[in-house]
C-alpha positions, 0 to 999 in steps of 0.5 A: 403120518396121515394119507389123504385122498377122496374115496368113493363106495361104501366108505365115502365118508372116509377122507384120510387114514391116520398112522401114528407109529414110527415111519421106519420100525425095527423088530428083532427076530422072534419079537413082534410089533403092531402097526395101527392106523385109523380111518378118519372123516372130514371132521377128523373123527375115527370111522370105526367101521372102516377097518384098515387092511395091511399088505407088504409091497414087496411080498412077490419080489423081496424076502422081507424077513417078516410075517404080517397079519393083514387084519391086525397089523401084527408084524413078526420078525422071522429073519434079518431083512426089510420090506415096506408096508402100507395100510388101506381102506379101499383105494386110500392108503398110508405112505409106505412104512419101512420095516427092518428085522434085525438079528437076535443075539444068540451068544455073548463071549469074550473078545479080549482078555478076561484079566487086566492090571492097572499099574501105578499112575494109571486111571483106567483099565485096558478095554474089557471087550465082549462080542455078540453073535447071531448063530441061527440066521446062517446055520453053521456061521457065527455072524457079529451083531452091530447096534445091540446093548451090552450092560457092564456091571461092577460086581466086586467090591459090592456096589454101595460100599466104601471100596467101591466108591472110587471106581466107575464103569464107562464105555471105552473112551467115554465118561461115567454116567450117574450110576457109576456101577454100570455102563450100557455100551453098544456093539460096533460093526464087529459086534464088539462092546468095549467098557473101561473101569476107571479110577475116580478121584483120589480114592485108594483103589481096592486090590481088585475088582470084578466086572460082569457083562451080559446082554438081553434079547428084545423079549427080555431073555438073557443071551446065552453066555451072559454074564461074561466076567472080567477081573481087574487088579490095581497095583499102587506102587 
């Protein structure tokens, strides 16, 4: 994104500010992102002495959910919320940048039964369901988190063995990916992620299989409660 407006004053050779990041960045509570922009002259070259200063437009009227370092553009997620940020050099500024802070997952738990049985003729387990919770935004309240990734992995039979060849994981109602031993599933509006263990081809299934599901924060920390374990039994006759 580039904002253009003629300037007067000490930086009169600056004619634009180039912002190259996303127009609507998202950051998780506890995580950081850095906004970067460069002042440009008429030739399109950077003007290194013209520092960009950052500001929150709604600072006095809205609880935006993040802090902003005005000199470095570093944004730190504090709590779920949103706000608009601009970068400026004197009276020249970028278009508003909408920043959204999403909740950090604090817990993952079962949302259904940990045990399932696949009967004769069936090709898929019942949904293997987990739920992600935000426990800190509103103390004492468990709030489900939508749009976060839960990864399901086949644990037993051991991936790569003959017994595991006929099994595949997929989002519930979806298809198996290139790596049949795992599936990344987004939580829905209720914070629930749902996967299925599928029988692939005509291979004889094992007597049982174990699937584990877990999640990570944006910083790569394991969400407490991971992994959630499911056991699936196969009855062939």
